[in-house]
C-alpha positions as CSV (number, residue, x, y, z in Angstrom):
1,M,8.2,18.4,-12.8
2,T,6.2,16.7,-10.2
3,V,6.7,13.6,-7.6
4,P,4.7,11.1,-8.5
5,S,2.4,9.6,-5.6
6,E,3.0,6.5,-3.3
7,R,-0.3,5.2,-5.1
8,E,1.2,6.1,-8.7
9,E,4.7,5.0,-8.2
10,L,2.9,1.7,-7.1
11,L,0.9,1.2,-10.5
12,E,3.2,2.4,-12.7
13,A,5.6,-0.9,-11.6
14,L,2.4,-3.1,-11.3
15,L,1.5,-1.8,-14.7
16,V,4.5,-2.3,-16.3
17,E,5.2,-4.2,-19.2
18,A,6.3,-7.3,-17.0
19,P,6.3,-11.4,-16.1
20,E,3.2,-11.9,-14.2
21,L,3.1,-11.1,-10.4
22,S,4.2,-14.4,-8.9
23,F,4.2,-15.4,-5.6
24,T,6.7,-18.0,-4.5
25,P,6.4,-18.5,-0.7
26,E,9.9,-20.7,-0.9
27,G,12.0,-18.1,-2.7
28,D,12.6,-14.5,-3.2
29,P,8.5,-13.3,-3.7
30,D,8.0,-10.7,-6.6
31,L,8.7,-6.9,-5.6
32,R,6.0,-6.1,-7.0
33,L,4.0,-8.2,-4.5
34,V,5.8,-6.7,-1.9
35,R,5.9,-3.4,-2.6
36,L,1.5,-3.8,-3.2
37,V,1.8,-5.3,0.7
38,E,3.5,-2.1,1.9
39,F,1.3,0.5,0.5
40,L,-2.0,-1.8,1.4
41,A,-0.5,-2.1,5.0
42,R,0.4,1.6,5.0
43,Q,-3.1,2.4,4.0
44,A,-5.3,0.5,6.4
45,A,-3.0,1.9,9.0
46,R,-3.7,5.2,8.2
47,E,-7.8,4.1,7.4
48,F,-7.7,2.4,11.4
49,Y,-5.5,5.5,13.0
50,E,-8.5,7.9,11.1
51,Q,-11.3,5.8,13.2
52,K,-9.5,5.4,16.1
53,V,-9.5,9.5,16.2
54,K,-12.7,10.4,15.1
55,K,-14.0,7.8,18.2
56,Q,-11.7,9.3,20.7
57,G,-12.7,12.6,19.4
58,S,-16.5,12.1,19.5
59,R,-16.0,11.1,22.9
60,G,-14.7,14.2,24.0
61,S,-17.8,16.4,22.7
């Protein structure tokens, strides 16, 4: 049995036959939107970190 990746879990959560995603600023946010934002933030942080590492590596060479 394989463990689904973070991306696969997110896609499954978003694609399940469920009501349309909704944003309610005054109420409880849709947990699927929260998971999507968390996923995108982690992805952006990884990409930013990789760019920094590459930039520092090219200076040291």
